DORO-614213 format. One record per residue (C-alpha): x, z, y; residue number from 0; residue in one letter. Coordinates in Angstrom, 1 decimal. Layout:
       xx       zz       yy     i   aa
        X        Z        Y   NUM    A
...
! end
This chain:
       xx       zz       yy     i   aa
    192.3    306.0    295.8     0    M
    194.6    308.4    297.7     1    S
    195.1    310.7    294.7     2    L
    194.1    309.0    291.6     3    F
    195.8    311.4    288.9     4    R
    195.0    313.7    286.0     5    I
    196.9    316.8    286.5     6    L
    198.7    318.5    283.4     7    S
    198.0    316.0    281.0     8    F
    197.0    312.6    282.1     9    L
    199.5    310.6    280.0    10    F
    199.6    307.2    282.2    11    F
    202.2    308.7    284.7    12    F
    204.4    310.4    282.2    13    L
    207.9    309.1    281.5    14    A
    207.5    305.4    280.7    15    A
    209.3    304.4    277.2    16    G
    209.3    307.9    275.6    17    S
    207.2    308.6    272.3    18    S
    206.6    312.1    273.1    19    F
    206.2    314.1    276.4    20    A
    206.0    317.8    277.2    21    Q
    203.0    318.7    279.1    22    I
    202.4    322.1    280.5    23    R
    198.9    323.3    281.0    24    F
    197.7    325.9    283.4    25    N
    198.0    328.8    280.8    26    S
    201.7    327.9    280.5    27    G
    201.8    326.8    277.3    28    S
    203.3    323.6    276.2    29    A
    201.5    320.9    274.5    30    F
    203.2    318.1    272.9    31    S
    201.7    314.6    273.1    32    M
    202.3    311.7    270.6    33    D
    201.4    308.3    272.2    34    Y
    201.3    306.8    268.7    35    A
    199.2    309.8    267.2    36    N
    196.9    311.1    270.0    37    P
    195.2    314.1    269.1    38    R
    191.6    314.7    269.2    39    K
    190.0    317.7    271.2    40    F
    186.1    318.7    271.6    41    E
    185.3    319.3    274.9    42    I
    184.5    323.1    275.3    43    G
    183.5    323.3    279.0    44    G
    183.3    321.2    282.0    45    I
    183.8    322.2    285.6    46    T
    183.6    321.2    289.0    47    V
    185.6    322.7    292.0    48    S
    186.0    321.7    295.6    49    G
    182.5    320.1    295.8    50    A
    180.5    322.1    298.6    51    Q
    177.7    319.9    299.2    52    Y
    177.2    318.0    296.3    53    L
    175.4    319.1    293.0    54    D
    178.0    320.0    290.3    55    S
    175.7    319.1    287.4    56    E
    175.0    315.7    288.6    57    A
    178.7    315.0    289.4    58    L
    179.6    316.0    285.5    59    I
    176.5    313.8    284.3    60    S
    178.1    310.7    286.2    61    I
    181.4    311.4    284.4    62    T
    179.6    310.7    281.3    63    G
    181.5    313.5    279.5    64    L
    179.6    316.3    278.2    65    K
    180.3    319.6    276.2    66    V
    180.8    318.7    272.5    67    G
    182.0    315.4    273.1    68    D
    185.2    314.3    271.0    69    Q
    188.0    313.0    273.2    70    I
    191.5    312.1    272.5    71    N
    194.8    313.1    274.3    72    I
    196.4    310.7    275.3    73    P
    193.1    308.3    275.6    74    G
    191.1    306.6    278.1    75    D
    187.9    308.6    278.4    76    Q
    189.4    310.7    281.2    77    I
    190.2    307.9    283.4    78    S
    186.7    306.4    282.9    79    K
    185.2    309.5    284.0    80    A
    187.5    309.4    287.2    81    I
    186.5    305.8    287.8    82    Q
    182.9    306.7    287.4    83    K
    183.1    309.2    289.9    84    L
    185.1    307.0    292.2    85    W
    182.7    304.2    292.0    86    D
    179.9    306.6    294.1    87    Q
    181.9    306.2    297.1    88    G
    181.6    309.9    298.0    89    I
    184.8    311.2    297.1    90    L
    188.2    310.9    298.6    91    G
    190.5    312.9    296.2    92    D
    189.8    313.3    292.5    93    I
    192.0    315.8    290.2    94    E
    191.6    316.7    286.5    95    V
    193.3    319.6    284.9    96    S
    193.0    321.1    281.6    97    A
    192.1    324.6    282.4    98    T
    192.9    325.9    278.9    99    K
    192.9    325.0    275.2   100    I
    191.8    327.0    272.3   101    E
    192.3    325.3    269.1   102    G
    190.6    322.0    268.9   103    S
    188.8    322.8    271.9   104    Y
    189.7    321.6    275.6   105    I
    188.4    322.9    278.9   106    F
    188.3    320.5    281.6   107    L
    188.1    321.1    285.5   108    D
    187.1    318.2    288.1   109    F
    188.6    319.2    291.5   110    K
    187.0    316.9    294.1   111    L
    187.3    316.2    297.9   112    T
    184.3    315.4    299.4   113    E
    184.0    312.3    301.8   114    R
    182.6    313.6    305.4   115    P
    179.4    312.2    306.3   116    R
    178.5    310.4    309.6   117    L
    176.9    312.8    312.4   118    S
    177.1    310.4    315.2   119    K
    178.9    307.3    316.5   120    F
    179.7    306.1    320.2   121    T
    181.0    303.0    321.7   122    F
    183.7    302.6    324.0   123    N
    184.6    299.3    326.3   124    G
    181.3    297.7    326.3   125    I
    178.1    297.7    328.3   126    N
    174.6    299.4    327.6   127    K
    173.3    295.7    326.3   128    S
    175.8    295.0    324.0   129    N
    175.7    298.6    322.6   130    A
    171.8    298.3    321.9   131    D
    172.4    295.0    320.0   132    D
    175.3    296.3    318.0   133    L
    173.2    299.6    317.0   134    R
    170.6    297.3    315.6   135    E
    173.3    295.0    313.6   136    K
    175.7    298.0    312.1   137    I
    172.6    300.3    311.2   138    R
    174.9    303.5    310.9   139    L
    172.6    306.4    310.0   140    I
    173.1    310.0    310.4   141    R
    174.3    311.7    307.1   142    G
    175.7    308.9    305.6   143    K
    179.1    309.1    303.5   144    V
    181.8    307.9    305.7   145    V
    184.1    305.7    303.5   146    T
    186.4    303.1    304.0   147    E
    183.7    300.3    303.1   148    S
    181.5    301.6    305.8   149    L
    184.4    301.7    308.2   150    I
    185.4    297.9    307.4   151    N
    182.0    296.7    307.3   152    N
    181.2    298.2    310.8   153    T
    184.4    296.7    312.2   154    R
    183.7    293.3    310.7   155    S
    180.1    293.5    312.1   156    T
    181.3    294.1    315.6   157    V
    184.0    291.4    315.4   158    R
    181.7    288.9    314.3   159    K
    179.3    289.6    316.9   160    Y
    182.2    289.1    319.8   161    Y
    183.4    286.3    318.0   162    I
    180.0    284.6    318.1   163    G
    180.0    285.2    321.7   164    K
    183.3    283.4    322.3   165    G
    185.8    286.2    322.4   166    F
    188.0    285.1    319.7   167    M
    190.7    287.9    320.5   168    D
    188.4    290.8    320.2   169    V
    190.1    294.1    319.1   170    K
    187.9    296.8    317.1   171    V
    189.3    300.3    316.3   172    N
    187.2    302.8    314.7   173    I
    188.4    306.5    314.9   174    K
    187.0    309.7    313.0   175    Q
    186.6    312.8    314.9   176    E
    185.6    316.0    313.2   177    R
    182.4    317.3    314.4   178    D
    182.8    321.0    314.8   179    S
    179.2    321.5    315.0   180    S
    178.2    320.3    311.4   181    L
    180.2    321.0    308.4   182    A
    181.9    318.1    306.5   183    N
    180.8    315.6    309.4   184    S
    182.7    313.2    311.7   185    V
    181.8    311.2    314.9   186    I
    182.8    307.7    314.8   187    L
    184.5    306.4    318.1   188    I
    184.4    302.8    318.1   189    I
    186.6    301.3    320.8   190    D
    186.2    297.6    321.5   191    I
    188.5    295.6    323.5   192    D
    186.8    292.0    323.9   193    K
    189.9    290.4    325.7   194    K
    188.8    287.0    327.4   195    K
    186.7    284.4    326.0   196    K
    188.8    281.5    324.3   197    V
    188.7    278.1    326.3   198    K
    188.7    275.0    324.1   199    I
    191.8    272.6    325.0   200    D
    191.3    269.7    322.6   201    N
    188.9    268.1    320.2   202    I
    190.3    265.6    318.0   203    T
    189.2    263.8    315.0   204    F
    190.9    262.2    311.9   205    D
    189.4    259.5    309.5   206    G
    187.0    258.0    312.0   207    N
    187.4    254.4    312.1   208    E
    184.1    253.1    312.9   209    S
    183.1    255.7    315.9   210    I
    185.8    256.9    318.4   211    P
    186.9    260.3    319.3   212    D
    185.0    260.4    322.7   213    N
    181.5    259.5    321.2   214    K
    181.7    261.9    318.4   215    L
    183.1    264.7    320.8   216    A
    180.0    263.8    323.3   217    K
    177.5    264.3    320.6   218    S
    178.6    268.3    320.1   219    M
    176.4    269.7    323.1   220    K
    177.7    273.2    322.6   221    N
    181.5    272.8    322.1   222    T
    183.3    271.2    324.9   223    K
    187.0    270.6    326.0   224    E
    188.1    272.3    329.4   225    K
    188.6    269.6    331.7   226    R
    189.3    270.3    335.5   227    F
    186.8    267.6    336.7   228    Y
    184.0    268.9    334.3   229    K
    183.0    271.9    336.7   230    L
    179.5    272.6    335.2   231    L
    180.5    272.5    331.6   232    T
    181.4    275.4    329.5   233    T
    184.5    275.1    327.2   234    S
    183.9    278.4    325.5   235    K
    184.0    278.8    321.7   236    F
    181.0    280.0    320.3   237    I
    181.1    279.9    316.4   238    R
    177.2    279.4    316.1   239    S
    177.1    276.4    318.6   240    G
    180.3    274.9    316.8   241    Y
    178.3    274.9    313.3   242    E
    175.6    272.9    314.9   243    E
    178.0    270.5    316.9   244    D
    179.5    269.9    313.1   245    K
    176.2    268.8    311.9   246    Q
    175.7    266.9    315.2   247    A
    178.7    264.9    314.1   248    V
    177.1    264.0    311.0   249    I
    173.8    263.3    312.6   250    N
    175.6    260.5    314.7   251    K
    177.1    259.1    312.0   252    Y
    173.6    259.1    310.1   253    N
    172.1    257.3    313.4   254    A
    174.9    254.5    312.7   255    E
    174.1    253.8    309.2   256    G
    176.8    256.2    307.4   257    F
    174.3    258.0    305.6   258    R
    177.1    259.5    303.3   259    D
    179.3    260.7    306.1   260    A
    180.6    264.1    305.5   261    A
    183.2    266.4    307.4   262    I
    185.7    267.1    304.7   263    V
    188.1    269.5    306.9   264    K
    188.0    271.3    310.2   265    D
    190.6    273.5    311.5   266    T
    190.5    275.6    314.6   267    V
    193.5    277.0    315.8   268    Y
    195.4    278.7    318.8   269    V
    197.7    276.4    320.6   270    G
    200.9    277.5    322.8   271    D
    198.9    277.7    326.0   272    N
    196.7    280.2    324.4   273    G
    193.7    277.7    324.2   274    R
    191.6    276.4    321.0   275    L
    192.5    273.2    319.6   276    N
    189.9    271.7    317.2   277    I
    190.6    269.1    314.6   278    N
    187.8    267.6    312.4   279    I
    188.5    265.5    309.5   280    T
    185.6    263.1    308.4   281    V
    184.9    260.6    305.4   282    D
    182.8    258.2    307.0   283    E
    181.6    256.3    303.7   284    G
    179.9    253.0    303.9   285    P
    177.5    251.8    306.5   286    K
    174.0    251.1    305.0   287    Y
    171.6    248.6    306.1   288    Y
    167.6    248.5    305.3   289    F
    166.5    245.7    302.8   290    R
    163.3    245.7    301.0   291    N
    160.7    247.9    302.1   292    I
    157.4    247.9    300.0   293    T
    154.4    250.0    300.0   294    W
    152.3    251.7    297.4   295    S
    149.0    254.0    297.5   296    G
    147.6    252.2    300.6   297    N
    143.9    251.2    300.7   298    Y
    142.9    251.3    304.3   299    I
    145.7    249.1    305.6   300    Y
    147.5    246.4    303.9   301    D
    151.4    245.9    303.6   302    D
    151.7    243.5    306.2   303    K
    150.0    245.4    309.0   304    Y
    151.9    248.7    308.0   305    L
    155.2    247.0    308.1   306    S
    154.4    245.7    311.6   307    S
    153.8    249.2    312.8   308    I
    156.7    250.5    311.0   309    L
    158.9    247.9    313.0   310    G
    161.9    248.0    310.8   311    I
    163.2    244.7    309.6   312    K
    165.6    243.7    306.7   313    K
    169.1    243.8    307.8   314    G
    168.4    246.9    310.3   315    T
    171.0    249.5    310.4   316    V
    170.0    252.1    307.8   317    Y
    169.0    255.6    309.9   318    S
    167.0    258.3    308.5   319    K
    166.2    259.6    312.1   320    D
    164.5    256.0    312.8   321    I
    162.6    256.2    309.8   322    L
    161.4    259.7    310.3   323    D
    160.3    258.7    313.9   324    K
    158.4    255.4    312.9   325    R
    156.8    257.4    310.0   326    L
    155.8    260.5    311.4   327    N
    156.0    260.9    315.2   328    Y
    157.1    258.0    317.4   329    N
    157.1    259.1    321.1   330    P
    157.5    255.7    322.4   331    S
    154.7    253.9    320.2   332    G
    152.4    253.8    317.3   333    M
    153.7    255.4    313.9   334    D
    152.2    255.4    310.4   335    I
    151.1    259.0    310.5   336    T
    149.2    258.6    313.9   337    S
    147.7    255.4    312.5   338    L
    145.8    257.3    309.7   339    Y
    145.4    260.6    311.4   340    M
    143.8    259.2    314.4   341    D
    141.1    257.7    312.3   342    D
    140.3    260.9    310.4   343    G
    142.8    260.9    307.7   344    Y
    144.1    264.3    308.3   345    L
    145.1    265.0    304.5   346    F
    147.4    261.7    304.6   347    F
    150.7    262.0    303.7   348    S
    153.7    259.4    302.9   349    I
    157.1    260.2    301.2   350    D
    159.7    257.4    301.5   351    P
    161.7    257.1    298.3   352    E
    165.1    255.1    298.0   353    E
    164.4    253.0    295.0   354    V
    167.7    251.3    294.9   355    L
    171.0    251.4    296.8   356    V
    173.0    248.4    296.1   357    E
    176.1    247.5    297.7   358    G
    175.6    248.0    301.5   359    D
    171.8    247.6    301.1   360    S
    168.9    250.1    300.6   361    I
    165.4    249.4    299.0   362    D
    162.8    252.0    300.2   363    I
    159.3    252.5    298.6   364    E
    156.7    254.2    300.8   365    M
    154.5    256.1    298.4   366    R
    151.4    257.1    300.3   367    I
    148.4    259.4    299.8   368    Y
    145.5    258.5    302.0   369    E
    143.0    261.1    301.0   370    G
    139.5    261.3    302.8   371    A
    138.5    261.6    306.0   372    Q
    138.2    264.7    307.8   373    A
    135.6    265.7    310.3   374    R
    135.7    268.7    312.7   375    I
    133.6    271.7    311.5   376    N
    134.2    274.2    314.2   377    A
    136.5    274.9    317.3   378    V
    137.3    278.6    317.9   379    N
    139.0    280.0    320.8   380    V
    141.4    283.1    320.5   381    S
    143.6    284.9    323.1   382    G
    141.7    283.9    326.2   383    N
    141.4    286.4    328.7   384    T
    141.6    284.5    331.8   385    K
    138.4    282.5    331.9   386    T
    135.2    281.9    329.9   387    S
    135.5    280.1    326.5   388    D
    133.2    277.4    327.5   389    H
    135.6    276.1    330.3   390    V
    138.0    275.8    327.6   391    I
    135.8    274.2    325.1   392    L
    134.6    271.5    327.7   393    R
    138.0    270.4    328.3   394    E
    138.8    269.7    324.5   395    L
    138.4    266.0    323.2   396    R
    138.0    267.7    319.7   397    T
    134.1    268.2    319.3   398    V
    132.4    269.7    315.9   399    P
    131.0    266.7    314.0   400    G
    133.5    263.8    314.8   401    Q
    136.4    262.6    313.1   402    K
    139.5    264.2    313.1   403    F
    142.1    262.7    315.5   404    S
    145.9    263.7    315.9   405    R
    145.9    261.9    319.6   406    S
    142.7    264.0    320.6   407    D
    144.4    267.2    319.7   408    L
    147.6    266.5    321.5   409    I
    145.7    265.3    324.5   410    R
    143.3    268.7    324.5   411    S
    146.7    270.6    324.5   412    Q
    148.0    268.8    327.4   413    R
    144.9    269.0    329.4   414    E
    144.4    272.8    328.6   415    L
    148.0    273.3    330.3   416    A
    146.9    271.3    333.2   417    Q
    144.1    273.8    333.9   418    L
    146.8    276.5    335.0   419    G
    145.2    279.2    333.4   420    Y
    148.0    279.7    330.6   421    F
    151.5    279.4    329.9   422    D
    151.8    275.7    328.4   423    P
    154.4    276.9    325.8   424    E
    151.9    279.8    324.6   425    Q
    149.2    277.4    324.1   426    I
    148.8    276.8    320.3   427    G
    146.5    274.4    318.5   428    I
    146.3    275.6    314.6   429    N
    144.4    273.1    312.3   430    P
    142.7    274.8    309.2   431    I
    141.9    272.0    306.9   432    P
    139.5    272.5    304.0   433    N
    140.3    269.7    301.7   434    Q
    137.4    270.9    299.4   435    A
    134.7    269.8    301.7   436    D
    136.8    267.3    304.0   437    G
    136.4    269.6    307.3   438    T
    138.8    271.1    309.9   439    V
! end
């Protein structure tokens, strides 16, 4: 607060160490305060001065004080009232004075300076596209009270936006200019100097004994070192991409059997040459292997057949990624989910549960819910403006009355794309299962 005082009687600012202090009120009379024996007053009146655009009665209500209240001088009721006003974030200066004292009655005036309100804002130093993006992010609204918090949040949002784009040294300066066309209003001028994008010089790792630096760095697709021979590789630092790449490092470890691997510290700093250096410290943890894999809830297929489809043998390096592919979607071969869903078991689900971790070995129980076979009830087409629906329907391998098949669904989508009528990325197939009657 630029001015946080109670004129005429606020005892906090009087000579420290004295038991008594002389305070002169507006009337010119003197009142002797004894800090050891505060004097009790009854509030005889409360006024507000200086507030041109705010409701005086509402402001008095915010203070929590009212005519007839008993207050102590010295005491903390006044300071609490000031704090309540200040917490609203709409005032710049607050002064309190005792306009008069009549016997045991005290009359208070709160002199307030209102903060200005926003009339408009402009950007300097950036293009229209960036300005449009920032308007959506900072969400400044005309008429909003301009506080230090608003200024700081706006500056922080603009900086975060450009740092996310690789401009690590961006400078943001926000100025207020009085708007002469509107009372108590200001224009915010947001000056932005993006500077140059910061390049990455070196990426190093500590704690990695099993996987070398170059392999870990290679797993980072968005964050690359600047090398003269890598002409097509960007070395700009993008914070969001870097966060993704830290997870990619962990994924690399997980794929190699280090399921407990973690990044314990990472440091991004500017070197003497003005480029960024990145150091990542990892805790690899132990390397794990699959041991016993058992099945439960399966009645259609026996354990041996399911294990042959899964294709993970005892002693195989533990990898959740491989396990997920073999269970749910294996682009290079059969997987457990396809086995069931291609035979109509649309409601099938499987939950791999780690039942025992012993030393470097992990036992997995595959908990299966097979459900009933589902049949196709109806096939509907929406969003087609290129050709007749029957042209689309005749290309589909999904026909009402037949058993549901995930493979047929995938083939149907692929063959629709080959017709050339539609953007392949916009073709969506949305199964709507009805478990109650076993249809889709």
